[in-house]
N, C-alpha and C positions, 0 to 999 in steps of 0.2 A: 767615324760615327756621325750621324746626322745631328746638326745643331738643334737643340730643343727650343721650342717657341713658348714663351710664357706671357700671359696677359694678367696684369695686376690692376684691379680697380682701386681708385683712390691712390694713384701712384705719384702724385706731384709733390708730396711732402710727407714728413713724419715716417711712420713705419713702412708705408708703401714704397716711398722713395728709397729707403734703406734696403728693402728687399730687392728692388730693381737694380740698384747700384751693385749690390753683392752678387746677384745672379749674373749680371752682365760680366762681372770680373771673372766668373766661373765659366764663361763661354756661351751663355744663353743668349738668344735673341729676345730682347725684352720690349714689350709694349706696356706702357702704363696708361691710365685714364684719368681724366679730370672732368668735372662738370662744366667748367668754363675755360676753354682753351685760350681765349683771348687774354686771360690773366697770366698766361705762362708762355708768351711768345718767345722768350729768351731761353726756355728750357731746352738744354742740349744733352742732358745726362743719358737719356735713352728716348726712343720714340714715344710720343705722348699723343693720345687720341682723346677726342671729346666724347664723353659718355656719362649719362645720368642713369643710375641704376633704377630710378623710379620712372624712366621713360623707355617703354618697350622699343620704340622706333630707333632711339639712339643706341640701344643695346644691340639690336640686329645689325645696324649699320657698322658698328665698330667690330663686332665679331666677324661679319662677312668680309670686312676689309682685311683683317689679319689673315683669315683663311685664304683669301684671294691672292695676297702677297706671298704667303709662306707655304700654302698647300697643306697646312697642318696646324694644330694647336695642341701642345703637349701639356701645358700647365695653366690652370686658372687659380689665381689667388684672390679670393673674395675678401678684400681688405676695406673697401669703402664702407663707412659707417658714420653715424652721428651720435654725439653724447646728449644726454638730457638729464636734468636734475630737478628736484622739487618735491614738495609734499604731494602725495598722491591725491589728497583731497582738493588741492588747489592747482594741479597741473591741467591745463586745458586739454580736452579730449582730442582736439584737432592736432595738438602737438604730440600726443601719444600716438595717434595714427601716423603722423609723419615719421616718427622714430621707427615704428614697425615697418613702414613702407620702405625705408632705406636699409634697416638692419636685418630684416627678415625676408620680406618680399623681394627686395633687391637682389640678394645673393641667390634666391630661388630662381628669379628670372634669368640670372646669368647662367646658372646650372642648366636650365632648360635650353638656353641658347647654344651652349657648347657641347652638350652630350651627344647630339647627332654626329658631329664631327669626330668626337672621341670614339664613338662606337664604330664609325666608318674606318678609322685608322687602327682600330683594335687596341686601344690603350690611351691612358691619360691620367693626370693627377689633378684633383681639385682640393684646395686647402681653404677651408672656411675660417677666417679669423674671428674668433669669439672673444671671450674675456674671462679672466678669473672671477670677475664680478657676476658672471653668468652661473656660477656654482652656488650662489647664495643670494637671498633677497636683501640687498643692502638698503639701509634707511636713506631716504631722499635720492636714491638711485634705483628705485624699484622698477621703473619702466625700462631703464637701460639693462638692468639685470635680467628682466623678463625677455627682452629681445634677444639677448645673447644665449639665454637658456633655450629659447625656441629654436634658434639656429643650430644649436648643438643637437637637439632631438631630431631635427630634420636631417642632419648629417648622418646620425645613426641609422635612420631609415634608408637614406640614399645609398649607404654602403651596401646594405643587403640587397636592395633592388638592382644595383648595377654590378654585383659581384661577378655575374656571368660574362661581363664585357671587358674584364681586366682593367677596369677603371678604379684607381685608388682615390678614396675620398676620406678626408680626416679633418679634425678641427685643431686649431692652434690657439690657445688662450693666453694672451699676454697679461701680465700684471701692469704695474705703473711704469711707463717709460717716458723719457723727456721728449715730448712732442707738443704740437700746438693744438691738441684736441680740446683743451680747456677753453681756448679762445673761440672755438667753433661750436661749443655746446649750446643747447637751449637751456636757459635757466629760468625756472618759474620765478617771477619777481618776489623779492623780500617785502611782503606787504606789512605796513606799519601796524595794522590791527590784527595780524595773523597770530594765532596761538602757537604757530610753528616758527615764528620769526627768529628767536634766539637759537634754538637747536639746529634749525636749517642753516642759519648763517654760519654757525661754528663748524658744522659738518662740511659745508661748501668750501670754507677756507682750508680745512684739513684735506679735502679732495684735491684742491688746486696745488697745495704744498706737496702732496704725494707725487703728482705729475711732474712738478718743477724739479723735484729731487729724485726723479726716476732714473732708471738705468739707460744705457745707450741702446737705441733700437736695433743696432747691428746684431744684438743677441737674438732678436726675432728673425732677422734675415738669415743668420747661420742655421737656425732651427728649420726654417723653410727649406733651405738647401739640403739639409740632412733628410728631411721627409721626402723630398723629390727623389733623392738618390736611393732611398730605402725601398726595396722591392715589395715589402710587406709592412707598411706603416701601421702603427697602432690606431685605435679609434680616436683617441684624444691625446693632445700634447699640451703642456703648460710651460710657459717661460716667464720668469720673473725672479724676484728675490726669494731666498729660501723660506722666509716667513710667509710670503704670499702663497707659495706652492703648498706649504705645510698647512695653511688655513683650509685648503680643500680637503686634505687628508683628515684633519680634525672634524670637518663637517660630516664625514662618513663614519667617524668613530664615536662621536659624542652624542648623547641624547639631545633632542632638538632644543629643549629649554636651556640646557647648559651652554650649547653653542650660541643661542640667542643672547644669553647673559654675557658671553665673551664679546659679542659685537656691541651690545649696549655699553659695556665698559670701555671698549675701544673708542667709540664715538662719544663717550661721556653723555649718554642719554638717560 
């Protein structure tokens, strides 16, 4: 059986690195990407390429490199993303645009870059990493929730558009996992005179604690492997604590105001 070739954006650390390590252990040829290769000169876990999902030129160069080396590309994992927090009233518009550029337009650029090859080889798998936060508008994470929700809807449309080409496309929504995402987030500053200072500060601490106490990202990697091996994957997958996954179920069952009240109580707002 021919070795499957996988490309993982944001593969130098966290969830992306865990996915790469696990898939390599299962016999895949793994290529990961990072925005700045110079920072990872000693990275030897799997092949690492320089790629910025907001830079079309770097996307084309990386995808062309993989295809020229392997003559195929079987799996794309759109994992690269950025976090962003803050009151919507006080979050700079340019930071909102940056978040959408990385979390929504970036995966779409990647999809557009790999689909011609996948059609040519009559098959492939694309997994868009979203978030359980994308199923609900979370306070002080509204922009992040919106980017992940947008990626989820794009995925639903892409599945139907590419059905005739035997290309499998799905989302995988992680909950909180122990990664360095909090360190790389954009945080709207806690302004001294802000009416949101106290609730935003408390919510920000709660978010960071949830990540620090999160699960092992190997759980996400195992779910990616199961999706790749599944000939007919579902539209959406979720991986996280039972409570996090159940929160999505509750969202679909409860009246909007009741669910909103649960979130307000959870965040003590």
